[in-house]
Every structure is written in C-alpha cells, then in structure tokens.
C-alpha positions as CSV (number, residue, x, y, z in Angstrom):
1,M,17.7,-17.5,-19.4
2,I,20.4,-18.8,-17.0
3,L,20.0,-22.2,-15.3
4,I,20.9,-22.2,-11.6
5,E,21.7,-25.5,-9.9
6,D,23.2,-24.3,-6.6
7,P,20.9,-22.4,-4.2
8,E,24.0,-20.6,-2.8
9,D,24.9,-19.2,-6.2
10,A,25.7,-15.5,-5.5
11,R,23.8,-14.4,-8.6
12,I,20.4,-15.2,-6.9
13,A,21.3,-13.9,-3.4
14,P,19.2,-10.8,-3.9
15,F,16.0,-12.9,-4.1
16,R,16.6,-13.9,-0.4
17,W,17.1,-10.3,0.7
18,R,14.6,-8.6,2.9
19,D,13.5,-5.0,2.6
20,R,16.4,-3.6,4.7
21,A,18.9,-5.1,2.3
22,L,17.1,-3.8,-0.8
23,N,16.6,-0.3,0.4
24,T,18.0,2.3,2.8
25,R,15.7,3.7,5.4
26,A,15.6,6.8,3.3
27,D,14.2,4.7,0.4
28,R,11.4,3.3,2.6
29,R,10.6,6.3,4.8
30,E,11.6,9.4,2.9
31,R,11.2,10.5,-0.7
32,V,14.3,9.1,-2.2
33,A,13.7,7.3,-5.5
34,A,16.4,4.6,-5.1
35,G,16.6,1.0,-4.1
36,M,14.5,-1.9,-5.3
37,F,11.4,-3.8,-4.3
38,V,10.4,-7.5,-4.7
39,A,7.4,-8.7,-6.6
40,E,6.3,-12.2,-5.7
41,G,4.2,-14.3,-8.0
42,D,3.1,-13.8,-11.6
43,L,0.1,-11.6,-10.8
44,V,2.1,-9.1,-8.8
45,V,4.8,-9.0,-11.4
46,E,2.2,-8.4,-14.1
47,R,0.7,-5.5,-12.2
48,A,4.1,-4.0,-11.6
49,L,4.9,-4.1,-15.3
50,D,1.5,-2.7,-16.2
51,A,2.2,0.2,-13.9
52,G,5.4,0.9,-15.8
53,C,7.8,-0.3,-13.1
54,E,11.3,-1.2,-14.3
55,P,12.3,-4.9,-13.8
56,V,16.0,-5.7,-13.0
57,M,16.1,-9.5,-12.6
58,A,13.8,-12.4,-12.1
59,F,14.0,-16.0,-10.7
60,V,11.6,-18.4,-12.3
61,D,10.4,-22.0,-12.6
62,A,12.7,-23.8,-15.1
63,V,10.1,-26.5,-15.8
64,D,7.1,-24.2,-16.4
65,V,8.3,-20.8,-17.2
66,P,5.7,-18.1,-16.5
67,S,4.3,-16.4,-19.6
68,V,5.0,-12.9,-18.1
69,V,8.7,-13.5,-18.8
70,S,8.0,-12.8,-22.4
71,R,7.4,-9.2,-21.4
72,F,11.0,-8.6,-20.2
73,D,13.5,-7.1,-22.5
74,A,17.0,-8.3,-23.0
75,S,18.4,-6.1,-20.2
76,V,16.5,-8.1,-17.5
77,E,18.6,-11.0,-16.0
78,V,16.4,-14.1,-15.8
79,Y,17.5,-17.1,-13.7
80,A,15.7,-20.4,-13.7
81,A,15.8,-23.5,-11.4
82,D,13.9,-26.5,-10.3
83,V,11.6,-26.4,-7.2
84,D,14.2,-27.4,-4.6
85,V,16.8,-24.8,-5.7
86,R,14.1,-22.1,-5.9
87,R,12.8,-23.0,-2.4
88,A,16.2,-22.3,-0.9
89,G,17.1,-19.6,-3.3
90,M,13.9,-17.6,-2.8
91,G,13.8,-18.1,1.0
92,L,10.2,-19.2,0.7
93,G,8.6,-22.3,2.1
94,V,6.4,-22.6,-1.0
95,P,8.5,-21.4,-4.0
96,L,6.5,-19.3,-6.5
97,S,6.8,-19.6,-10.2
98,I,8.4,-16.2,-10.4
99,V,10.0,-13.6,-8.1
100,A,11.3,-10.4,-9.6
101,L,13.2,-7.4,-8.5
102,F,12.2,-4.0,-9.7
103,R,13.5,-0.5,-9.3
104,R,11.5,1.6,-7.0
105,P,9.4,4.2,-8.9
106,E,9.8,7.9,-8.7
107,P,8.1,9.3,-5.6
108,V,4.8,11.3,-5.8
109,D,4.6,14.7,-4.1
110,A,2.3,14.4,-1.1
111,M,0.6,17.8,-1.6
112,E,-0.1,16.8,-5.3
113,L,-1.6,13.5,-4.2
114,S,-3.8,15.1,-1.6
115,V,-6.0,16.8,-4.2
116,R,-7.3,13.5,-5.4
117,H,-11.0,12.8,-5.0
118,R,-10.8,10.0,-2.4
119,T,-7.6,9.6,-0.3
120,V,-6.7,7.4,2.7
121,A,-4.1,8.9,5.1
122,L,-2.2,6.7,7.6
123,E,-0.4,7.8,10.7
124,A,1.9,5.4,12.5
125,V,0.4,2.3,10.8
126,D,3.7,0.4,10.7
127,N,2.6,-3.2,10.1
128,P,3.2,-4.0,6.4
129,V,0.3,-6.5,6.5
130,N,-2.1,-3.7,7.6
131,V,-0.7,-1.3,5.0
132,G,-1.1,-3.9,2.2
133,T,-4.7,-4.7,3.4
134,V,-5.6,-1.0,3.5
135,V,-4.3,-0.6,-0.1
136,R,-6.2,-3.6,-1.3
137,S,-9.5,-2.4,0.3
138,A,-9.1,1.2,-0.9
139,A,-8.3,0.2,-4.4
140,A,-11.2,-2.2,-4.6
141,L,-13.7,0.4,-3.4
142,G,-12.6,3.1,-5.8
143,W,-10.3,5.2,-3.7
144,D,-7.5,6.8,-5.7
145,G,-4.7,7.8,-3.3
146,L,-2.7,6.8,-0.2
147,L,-0.8,9.2,2.0
148,L,1.6,8.0,4.7
149,D,3.4,9.7,7.5
150,R,7.1,9.0,8.0
151,T,6.5,6.3,10.6
152,S,4.0,4.2,8.6
153,G,5.0,1.0,6.7
154,D,6.2,0.8,3.2
155,P,3.6,-0.1,0.6
156,L,6.3,-1.7,-1.5
157,A,7.6,-4.0,1.3
158,R,7.5,-7.7,0.3
159,R,4.7,-8.5,2.8
160,A,2.6,-5.4,1.9
161,L,2.8,-6.2,-1.8
162,R,1.9,-9.8,-1.2
163,V,-1.1,-8.9,0.9
164,S,-2.3,-6.2,-1.5
165,M,-2.0,-8.7,-4.5
166,G,-0.1,-5.9,-6.3
167,N,-3.0,-3.4,-6.0
168,T,-0.4,-1.0,-4.6
169,F,0.2,-0.1,-8.3
170,A,-3.4,0.8,-8.8
171,L,-3.3,3.4,-6.0
172,R,-0.8,6.2,-6.1
173,F,0.9,6.8,-2.8
174,A,3.1,9.4,-1.2
175,R,4.9,9.9,2.0
176,A,4.5,13.3,3.7
177,R,7.2,14.8,5.8
178,S,4.4,16.5,7.8
179,L,1.1,14.7,7.4
180,V,-0.6,17.3,9.6
181,D,0.4,20.1,7.1
182,V,-0.8,18.1,4.1
183,V,-4.1,17.2,5.7
184,A,-4.7,20.8,6.9
185,A,-4.0,22.1,3.4
186,A,-6.5,19.6,1.9
187,R,-9.2,20.7,4.4
188,E,-8.6,24.3,3.5
189,R,-9.2,23.5,-0.2
190,G,-12.6,22.0,0.7
191,T,-11.8,18.3,1.2
192,L,-13.9,16.6,3.9
193,V,-11.3,15.2,6.3
194,V,-12.8,12.3,8.2
195,A,-10.7,11.2,11.3
196,L,-11.6,7.7,12.4
197,T,-11.6,7.5,16.2
198,P,-13.6,5.6,18.8
199,S,-13.4,8.6,21.2
200,A,-16.4,10.0,22.9
201,G,-18.1,12.7,21.0
202,S,-17.3,11.3,17.5
203,M,-20.2,10.9,15.2
204,P,-21.4,7.5,13.8
205,L,-19.6,6.9,10.5
206,E,-23.0,6.4,8.6
207,A,-23.9,10.0,9.6
208,V,-21.0,11.4,7.6
209,L,-22.5,12.8,4.4
210,P,-20.0,14.4,1.9
211,A,-21.4,17.1,-0.3
212,H,-22.0,16.3,-4.0
213,R,-18.7,15.7,-5.7
214,Q,-16.8,16.8,-2.5
215,A,-13.3,15.3,-2.1
216,V,-12.9,13.1,0.9
217,M,-9.8,12.2,3.0
218,L,-10.1,9.3,5.5
219,V,-7.5,9.5,8.2
220,L,-6.5,6.5,10.4
221,G,-4.0,6.0,13.1
222,S,-2.2,3.3,15.0
223,E,-4.1,0.5,16.7
224,R,-2.2,1.2,19.9
225,S,-2.6,5.0,20.3
226,G,-5.0,6.1,17.6
227,L,-4.6,9.4,15.8
228,S,-2.4,12.2,17.3
229,P,-4.1,15.3,18.8
230,A,-2.5,17.3,16.0
231,L,-4.3,15.3,13.2
232,L,-7.5,15.2,15.1
233,D,-7.4,19.0,15.4
234,V,-7.1,19.5,11.6
235,A,-9.9,17.0,10.7
236,S,-13.3,18.2,9.5
237,V,-15.2,15.6,11.5
238,H,-14.4,12.8,14.0
239,A,-16.3,9.6,13.1
240,R,-16.5,6.2,14.7
241,I,-17.7,2.7,13.6
242,P,-20.5,1.7,16.0
243,M,-19.6,-1.6,17.7
244,A,-21.1,-4.1,20.1
245,G,-20.9,-3.5,23.8
246,G,-17.5,-4.2,25.4
247,I,-15.6,-3.8,22.1
248,D,-13.8,-0.5,21.8
249,S,-11.9,-0.8,18.5
250,M,-11.1,-2.8,15.3
251,N,-7.9,-3.8,13.6
252,A,-6.7,-0.8,11.6
253,A,-7.0,-2.6,8.3
254,A,-10.5,-3.9,9.0
255,A,-11.6,-0.4,10.1
256,A,-10.2,1.1,6.9
257,A,-12.2,-1.4,4.8
258,V,-15.4,-0.5,6.6
259,A,-14.8,3.2,6.3
260,C,-13.7,3.0,2.7
261,Y,-17.0,1.2,1.9
262,A,-19.1,3.7,3.9
263,L,-17.5,6.7,2.2
264,R,-16.9,5.1,-1.3
265,P,-17.0,7.4,-4.3
266,I,-20.6,6.4,-5.4
267,R,-22.8,6.4,-2.4
268,I,-26.6,6.5,-2.3
269,V,-28.4,7.9,0.7
270,G,-32.0,8.4,-0.2
271,T,-31.8,10.4,-3.4
272,R,-28.5,12.0,-2.6
273,R,-25.3,10.8,-4.4
274,S,-21.7,11.7,-3.6
C-alpha cells in the first residue's frame, strides 16, 4: 500500500478521470473489450470482484482501510490517503472509503443474450442514471438480461454503476449493432416482445399474459420520442401503463420498474403462473 500526501500526485490522476478518459467511444458504444471502468464504494467493488472483473488499482482510506482490499492480489496498485487528499484526488465532494479501477469485461453477444428468459431492451435511453436505475429494478425483480442499442448509455459508466449499486454485475448485458434485428429474431423464436408505449391502441400492461414459461422481452425507448417505428413493428404487443388524466408518460426508469414488476418471472393471475 502506497501513501499519497499530494492530491496532484500523477499516480492517482486516473481516479479523477471521467468515462471519456477511461474508454474510447468504441469501448462504450460498440463491442470492443478494452478500456476501464470505475467502481465507487466498497459494495460496488465487492460486486465487481464477485462477478470476476479484474481490478487494476485502488485508492482507499488510509485510516480505516476497507476489508475488500484483502481480496486484491499483488498486481493491484493500492494507494491510500487521508480524507482531504482523497476528496481532491477522487474528485468527489464526499470521499468514499474506496474507489477502484477495473478492466472492462469481455462483451456478450447480443443474439446470445436475447435467448434469456426475461430481457429488457433499451433504445436511445442515453441518461446513465436511467440506465443504472433500470438495471437495479430489473435485477431486483428477477430479470436476467439487458440489451442496448448503440445510442443508449453505458451500464458501466460511473453514474450508472453508482445508481445501480453494482447490480449491473448481476445482469448480463450486451449492445446490439441492430437492436431491431435482435428483437425480431427473439420474437421469431417465440419470445413475447412487449413494446412499452403510451400510444393509442396499445393494451393495458396488466392485460399482457405471457404463456407458461414463455420468454419475455420488454422494450423501452427514449422519454423524448419513445420507440422507433421499426421496433414497434417487430414487437408482439404494444402495452401502456394506465395513468391519471392529463398525464401521458412516466420517466423511462420508473416505467421500466413498473413493467418489470408486472411481467416478473413468477406472476400469479388467478391460477395461471408464468
């Protein structure tokens, strides 16, 4: 463990970097397995390690060293400092007991991921807070996959990981070059593709009843423009969340949570289970 006394020490500069400095656009938006991501806090670091992610370096509290540090092998550079140095060195108003840099994991093939039993697909959901919240809700409610188009946010972005509380590592994710093609292929295999849209003619969400053991894919779009016509065309059903008069939509992350609950893996409707 190396003690740091100067917040401008070049060795800890990476802990102040934001996502664009840690990764190229290809790392974040394509399928390239390169670059790094930042895990903030001992819980997120623990979950990254549990998922098999490879740590590179860490910056920790010199007074009260987090126990998770004992899980690092000798190849991991561990720097330590007092609260004032860590505040400046981490670029955080409230310095955490640990911030760690990890190598980004190998990408998952989108077609392979689409065969999972319950998958959420996002189109043009670019806010990392929304992406992280969707991940947290989906993982909590038993969903097992996340598909993203090329314009949606990065689940490994600092803010997305922070909001998800590290649950990103419990939900395999992939980025599709053509989300329409992946969704269409899933429907052809028998997956019930539910496009969430407030448009006229969509059915109430509670009326969507997957067949016994049928795979389900929930597709959500941007809060600004909703789902593209191409994705709406390949969906099995269009569904809406009934709302009070005068309200036409919900935040994308809130809508995802409601829909993930309504279509969760174990659902009882009368005597029917799915």
